[in-house]
N, C-alpha and C positions, 0 to 999 in steps of 0.2 A: 749862421752856425750857432751863434750865441742864443738866438731865438729857438733853435732846435733843441739845444740843451735845456733851456728853460721849460720847454714843452714836456720834456721827459722827466723833469724833477718830480712832479706829482706821482707819476707811475713808479719811479724809483722808490720814493718814500712809502707808497702804498705796499710795494713788494717787501720792503724791509720790515714794515709793520706786521705784515702777514707772517713773515718768517719768524719774527719775534714771538708772535702769538702761538705759532706751532711749537716753538721751543718751550714756551711757557707751559703748554698743555702736556708736553712729554715729560711727565714726572715719574720718578720711581714709585711704583704702586705695589701694595702688598698683594702678591699673587695668590695668597692663601686666604686671608680674611679681608673681605672687600668693604666692610662697613662696621662702624662702631656706634652704638646707640647712646651709651651713657658714660661718656669719658670725661666728665667735667670734674674740676677740683671743687670740693665742697667747702663752702664757708658757712660757719654756724649762723643760723637765723635765730632771732631772739625769742620766738614763740613756737611751741609745739603742742599738738594734740596726740594723745595716745589712745588708739583703738585696740581693744583686747587687753585692757590695762591690768586685769587680774590674772592673766595667763603667764606662762613661763617667760617668754620674751618681753612682754609688756612690763612685768614686775622687775626684770633685770634692767630694763631701760629706765624706769622710774628711779630705781636705786642709783644708777649712774648719774642721772640728771639732778638728783638731790645733792650731789657733791660738787656741782658747778653753778656759778652765777651767770654764765653766758646764755643759758637757755631757760626760759620760764614755761612751765606746763600750764596751759590755759584751757585744756579740756581733757576729760577722762571718760572713756566709754567701755562698757562690758555687756555681756549678754544677760546674765542673771545673778551675778554675785554681788548683790546690793550691799551686804554687810561689809565685804572687803573694800568696795569702792568708796563707801562713806568713810572708812578708816583712811584710805588714800587721800581723800579730800582734805582731811585734817592735817595729815603729815606733809602734803605737798603745798597746801595753801591754795589749791585750785578751786575756783568758784563754781565752775560748770561741769556737771557730771551727767551721764546718760546711761540708764540701764534699759537695754533694748526690750526685755520681756515685761517691763513695768512702766516704762515712760509713755506718756500720752503723745509725745511728738516723735517723729521718725529721725533717723540719723542725719538726713539731709537738712532738716529744719534745725537740728542741734548744731551742726557745723555752721550753718548760715548765721545763726545767732552769735556764735563766737567771732565770725568774720566781721560783724558789725563793730567790734571793739579792736580787733587785731587783723590788719590787712593780710590778704592771701600771700602777697609777695614777700612778707616777712615771717611767714608761718610754714612749718612743715607738719606732716602727720605721719606717725608710725602706724602702719597697718599690721597689727599682730593678731588679727582675728583668725581663728582657726577654721580651715575648711573652705568649701565653696561659698559660704556666706560672706567671706572677705572680698569676693569679686565685686559685689554690689558697692561696697565701701570704696574700693579702688576707683570705680567709675565715677562715684560721687565726688571724690577728691580731685580727680582729673577735670571734671566739669567745672569745678571752682578754681582751677589753676593752682592747686596746692601741691607742692613737691611731696612725693610719697616715698617714705622709707619703707621698703616692702619686705616684710617677713612672712607674708602670705603667699606661699608657693602657687596656690590655685589660681591667683590672678593672672599669672603668666602662663601656667599650664593650660587652663581652660580659656582664658581671655585671649592669649596669643597675639597675633598681629592686630586684631580688632581693638584690644585694650591698649597696646603700646602705641599704635598710630593715633588713637583718640587722645591719649595723654600728651603726645607730642604736639598735636594740633592745638591743644589748649595751653601749651607752654608749661606743662607740669612735668618736672623731672621725675624719673623713676630710679631710685637708688636701692640696690639689693642689700638686704640684711642677712640673708642666708650666708653661712660662713664660707662655703665654697665659691659662691658667685661674688661675694664681697672681695675675696682673695683674687679671683680672676679680674675683677674690675680694677683692683690695684695694680696687678701685674701688666695689664694691657695699657696702662698709661706710660710704660717705660719706653726708652729709646729704641728697644728691639722690636717695637710693634710691627714695622714693615716686614720683619722676618719670621713672624709667628706662623707656623703651619698646623699646629694641633694644640688643643686645650685638654688638660687631663684633670679630672676631679677625683677626689679620694673619698674613701669611706672606711669605717672601722671594721665593717663586716658584721657588726651587730653581735648580740650575745650568742648566736648559734653558728658562727663561722666555722667552728671546729666540731660541731655536733653531727653525729651520723644519723640519728633517728629523729625525724621531725613530727612523728605521729602523735606524740603525747605532750606536746608543748602547751603550757597553760597560759592564760592571759597575764598572770602574775610574772611568769618568766619572760614573756615577750615585752613587757613594759619596763624591763631593767636594761638600760644601755650602759655598756662598760665605760664610756668616756664622757657622755653628755647628760645633763639634767634637763629632761624634756617632758611634755605632757604625754598621756597614754596613746593618743592616736599617732603622733609622730614617732613614738618609741616603737610601736608595732610596725610602722612603715620602715623604720630602720632595721628591724629584725627580718623583714621580708625583702628588703632593698627596693621596695616600691618607691621610697623617698628618693633613691638614687635615679630611678627612672624619671621621676618628676624633675630632678635636677638636670638631667640630660636634656629634657624638653626645655627647661628654663634657659640653659646655656645656649641652646640653638636660637631661641627667640630673643633673648637679651642681647647677644653678641653677633647675631646673624651668622652663625656657624653652619657649615654643612654637616650632615650626619657623620660622615667619615672623619671629620675633624675633632670629634669628641670621644674621649676614652675614659673609662672608669678603672681605677686600681684600688686595691685594698692596702691601707696603711694603718696597722692595728691600733696605734696609740693616738691617732688623730692629730699629730703635730704638724704634718704637711697637709695643707688645705687644698691646694691646687698647684699645677705645674703648667708651664708652657714649653712646648717643643719647638725649637727654632729651625730654620732652614738648614743649618749645618749639623743638626741632630744634637745640639747642646740643649740644656734644660734650665729654666728659671723657675724657682719655687718660692712660695711664701710659707714660713713656719712660725708657729707660736703654740703655747700651751692651749689646749682646747677650752675655749670660753666664748660665749656669745657676747661678752663685753667688748671684744675687739671689733667685730663687724658693726655693732651698735654705735660704738664711738666713731668709727670711720664714716658711717652714714650721716651722723650728726655733725661731722667736721671737727670732732673733739680728739683727733688722733695726734696732737702735738705733745701730749704727755702720756706716760705709761697707762695702758688700759688693762694690761694683764701682767702677771709676774714674769720674770725672766726664765728662759729655759735653763735647766740644769744639764749642761753638756757632759758632765762627768758620769751621768747615769741615763743617757739617752741612746736608744737603739731605734734605727729606722729600717724597717723591713717592708718590702713591697711585694705584692703578688696580684695576679689576675683573679677576679672573682669567678667561681665555678658556676657557670650558667645553669647546670643541672641542679645545683643546690639552691641557686637563687634565680629561678626562671623568669622573674619579672624583667630582668635585663635583656632577655631574648626578644622582648616586644619592642625594644627601642627603635629599631629601624622602621618597623611598620608604623608606629605611632608618629614618628617624625615626618611621615609623608602625608598625614591627614589630621587637620584640626579637629574634625568630628570624632575621630578615634581617641584623641587626647582627652576630649571631654568625657567620652564613654569610659575610658580608663579611670579617670578621677572619680566620677560618680559611682561606678561599680566598686572601686576600692573603698570609698567612704562607707558605703552600705555594708560591704563584706567585713571591714574592720569593726564596725559597730556590732554586727552579729557575732563576731568572734569574741569581742570583749564581754558580751552578754552571756557567753557560753553556748550559743546556739549552733555554731559550726566549728569544726576543727581548724587548726592553724593552716593546714594545707588547703582548706576550702577557700581561703582568701584568694589565692591565685586562680583556682579553678573557676570561681564565680567571675572574676575579672576577665579572664581569657575568653570564657564563653560569652560574656556580655559584649566584648569587643567584636567577636566573630558574628554575633547575632545582630548587633546594632546596624542599622542602615547607614551606610556612608553617605551623609548628606551632600558632601561636596561632589562625589562621583555621580550622584543622582542629578547633578546640575543645579542644586539649591545651595549655594555657598553660604557659609556663616559670615554674615556681614554686620550684625548688630548684637547688642546685649540680649535682646529678646530671642534671637536665634540661638545664642549660647544657653539661655535658660531652657528653651524648648528641648534642645539636644540633651541637656543634663537631666531633665525630667523623664524623657524617654528612656535614657540609659538606666536610671534608678529603677524604673518600673521593670525593665528587662532583668536587672540584677536580682531583684526580689523574687521574680518568677523563677529564675534559675535556682536561687537558694531554696525556694519552697520545693522545687522538683528534686533537687539533689539531697537536701538535708531535712525536708519537712518543716521548714521554719519560714518566718516572714519578718 
């Protein structure tokens, strides 16, 4: 009898172990958002490189970093503003600068030279390069294992899964500097994470949210944002709400959201940056005065001290409304674009070309959307053709094809190129 019991002990223990494993695997899971890609607490790294140093975000970051001893700027890069960057070299004490249009070496060589003195694991890079050109820089930084503070929307809009998976494979963190996604990134660290069912990003509605006639809008009017100090391209995108379409795509890619989990609302004074809707239909929001200083500080891990002034609660009104899709038709493209990486690339390429033509006076304001819409419709959906976008070269080729199509459409509609 004793021998029979002893023979059964291994089987009893095995069964108990299996039951324990089953219990261990049955954990409360978030039935809404299944995956979080960038949920780490940021600790300041001692060195940083600023790409797009003379632009709006780059300049604000340098101003902030000049007020702290925790982080040293070890590299500055810009496209063509040599005079400005040489002044920054003096004020920041940074030895290494790179002017893309004038330098004999390329960006990869420039960053490699910096890493000879400052190890990648102790260095971050702010990618504040404007437009599709920033995607190349994001891939270079990922290749080198450098954590990227990402102010370049196009890296996530056009790079999508290809870029994010590449960065992850190299151990390079991707930290959003866009105000809405920085806000979501903060909110999604909270204890309510398993109960989140929807992410809501806000917009001011731009300077034309209450305007009835869009026919005579000038470049000067379109580059004036009521709440934010930005460059001309992003200001026009804020006027058309193309930037919000980009941010919907970003939110989907960064946080692995489903299309139906992302919503856009207008909040006129830009004090509420994003909200989370929970399972019980309560909401969590992040509020601050509108300033890029806050997302920059959070991305660098410098958010233990005030980055912006306090809100004046005695004079604050929070009003929300749904954007009028007829007035801002870019948002009507969201669901279609979220189904196709190729169409996201086509949207970005066509929009860059159309905004350039508008700013030069070659097309009307309404022509921006017309060119983008027709380019997306005309562009071959590479993925449906069975030729999936898998590499940076695939993205480049899709971008080139879409730009060509956009210029052909512009020439046909408005007689320009």
